[in-house]
N, C-alpha and C positions, 0 to 999 in steps of 0.2 A: 504493499500502500505506499503511494508515494502523495505527497499533499502539494508537491512542488508544482507551478504551474496551475493550478487553480485560484480562481479569485477569492477575496476575502467573503464575500457574499456566501460563494460555495462553500468555503471554510466553516464558516458559521452554521449554514445549514446541516453540514456533516456534523458538525460537534453536537447540536441540538436534536439532531434525530438518530445518527451513529447506528444506523440498520436496526432501528426497533428499540435500541437499548436504552435510549434516551439521556436526559441530563443527570440524573442520577448516576449512571455509568461514569460520565464523565467526570461528576464532582468527588466520587469515592475511588475509583479506580483509577482513573486516569491522572488527576490533578490532586487527589489524597485530600480536598478541601470541602467540608459541606457547605461552605457558603459561597463557593464559584457559582459565578453567574456568565452564562453565555454571552451575555452582551458585551463582554469585558475581554473577549475573546481576542488575542493578538495575533495575528497570523506571523508573524517573524518570530515573535518569542515561543509561543502556546504550540505552534504545527510542530516543529522538531520534538516537544514531549510528548504528544499526540502518537505521532509517526513511531518515536522509541519505544512506548508502553504497548502499542499494538502490533508492531512489526512481527513478533516473535510469533504471536496467534494468527495473523493474516496475510502474510508474506509468503507467496510459494516458492522455497529459495531450496528443494531439493526436489528434482524431475524423477527421483528414482521411485517408482511404483511397485518393487517386488515385493516390499511386505504386505501390500494389498493384495497383490496376486498371490502371494502364498498364503493369505489367511483367507481368500475364497476357494483355493483347491483344500485347503486343510478342513474348511465347512462343507464342501460338497463330498469329500471322505468321510465325514462323520455323517453325512445324509440330510443336513439342514437345509 
């Protein structure tokens, strides 16, 4: 997930809605501040924080699908 190249309005919308997770997700998980207000989102300083916190969960960094393929074979062998 890269926030570089999107405008501030799109960034605020992304932060406000964040895939249905909403403002509480940003308050507690991303920024660790229960008083965080999305209207104070600063694209220059806050987007790197958002990207850093979410990158490990949302970035596709490994194209190796072998573990998924193995699991599928294992499930077939077990008759599931």
